[in-house]
C-alpha positions as a Python dict, from the first residue, in 0.01 Angstrom:
ca = {
    (1, 'M'): (0, 0, 0),
    (2, 'A'): (47, -283, 243),
    (3, 'F'): (380, -448, 177),
    (4, 'H'): (448, -730, 414),
    (5, 'K'): (545, -1092, 388),
    (6, 'K'): (251, -1318, 459),
    (7, 'G'): (307, -1666, 591),
    (8, 'G'): (388, -1912, 315),
    (9, 'L'): (442, -1642, 52),
    (10, 'R'): (792, -1621, -91),
    (11, 'I'): (958, -1290, -183),
    (12, 'E'): (984, -1408, -543),
    (13, 'D'): (604, -1446, -552),
    (14, 'M'): (551, -1086, -434),
    (15, 'V'): (795, -907, -667),
    (16, 'R'): (1007, -990, -968),
    (17, 'S'): (1345, -925, -810),
    (18, 'R'): (1508, -885, -471),
    (19, 'W'): (1627, -536, -577),
    (20, 'V'): (1265, -419, -615),
    (21, 'Y'): (1176, -581, -283),
    (22, 'R'): (1458, -397, -103),
    (23, 'K'): (1361, -64, -266),
    (24, 'L'): (997, -101, -163),
    (25, 'R'): (1088, -219, 187),
    (26, 'N'): (1323, 74, 242),
    (27, 'F'): (1067, 320, 102),
    (28, 'R'): (805, 194, 345),
    (29, 'A'): (1054, 213, 634),
    (30, 'G'): (1123, 577, 547),
    (31, 'I'): (753, 661, 538),
    (32, 'E'): (698, 489, 871),
    (33, 'A'): (987, 685, 1024),
    (34, 'G'): (837, 1014, 907),
    (35, 'I'): (497, 926, 1050),
    (36, 'S'): (655, 820, 1378),
    (37, 'C'): (845, 1149, 1403),
    (38, 'L'): (529, 1348, 1333),
    (39, 'K'): (344, 1158, 1604),
    (40, 'R'): (617, 1180, 1869),
    (41, 'T'): (763, 1525, 1809),
    (42, 'Y'): (487, 1730, 1651),
    (43, 'G'): (187, 1604, 1843),
    (44, 'L'): (1, 1411, 1576),
    (45, 'A'): (-69, 1122, 1811),
    (46, 'R'): (-388, 1295, 1917),
    (47, 'C'): (-573, 1595, 1776),
    (48, 'T'): (-775, 1793, 2028),
    (49, 'W'): (-909, 2047, 1778),
    (50, 'R'): (-1275, 1997, 1686),
    (51, 'G'): (-1410, 1974, 1331),
    (52, 'L'): (-1269, 1867, 996),
    (53, 'D'): (-1135, 2211, 900),
    (54, 'H'): (-954, 2243, 1233),
    (55, 'F'): (-815, 1892, 1196),
    (56, 'K'): (-680, 1974, 850),
    (57, 'T'): (-518, 2291, 987),
    (58, 'Y'): (-365, 2094, 1275),
    (59, 'V'): (-213, 1834, 1044),
    (60, 'W'): (-99, 2094, 791),
    (61, 'S'): (81, 2302, 1056),
    (62, 'S'): (254, 1994, 1198),
    (63, 'V'): (372, 1879, 855),
    (64, 'V'): (500, 2228, 766),
    (65, 'A'): (689, 2250, 1098),
    (66, 'Y'): (842, 1905, 1036),
    (67, 'N'): (951, 2001, 684),
    (68, 'L'): (1103, 2330, 801),
    (69, 'A'): (1303, 2149, 1068),
    (70, 'L'): (1414, 1890, 810),
    (71, 'F'): (1527, 2161, 565),
    (72, 'A'): (1713, 2343, 843),
    (73, 'R'): (1911, 2027, 918),
    (74, 'L'): (1993, 1974, 550),
    (75, 'R'): (2112, 2332, 497),
    (76, 'P'): (2488, 2343, 435),
    (77, 'T'): (2686, 2548, 684),
}
C-alpha cells in the first residue's frame, strides 16, 4: 500500500481521522525500518544466488536470522 501525501491532497481527504493517519504512517515507518535493516545488515541489497529457488532460500535465511537477532534482544535477562 502506498501511503503518501500527494500535492494538493489534504490528510482529511485520505483518511477519516488524524489518529488513523498517524497509525498508518507509523506502521509504514516500522516496515521501512525493517526492510532497511535487512538490506544493510543481512545482505538483502543484492542477491548473488542464481535461480528462483535459491533466491527464496537467500531471503528466507536472512529473514530468519533477523528475527532470531530481534528475539534475542527482546529476551528478558
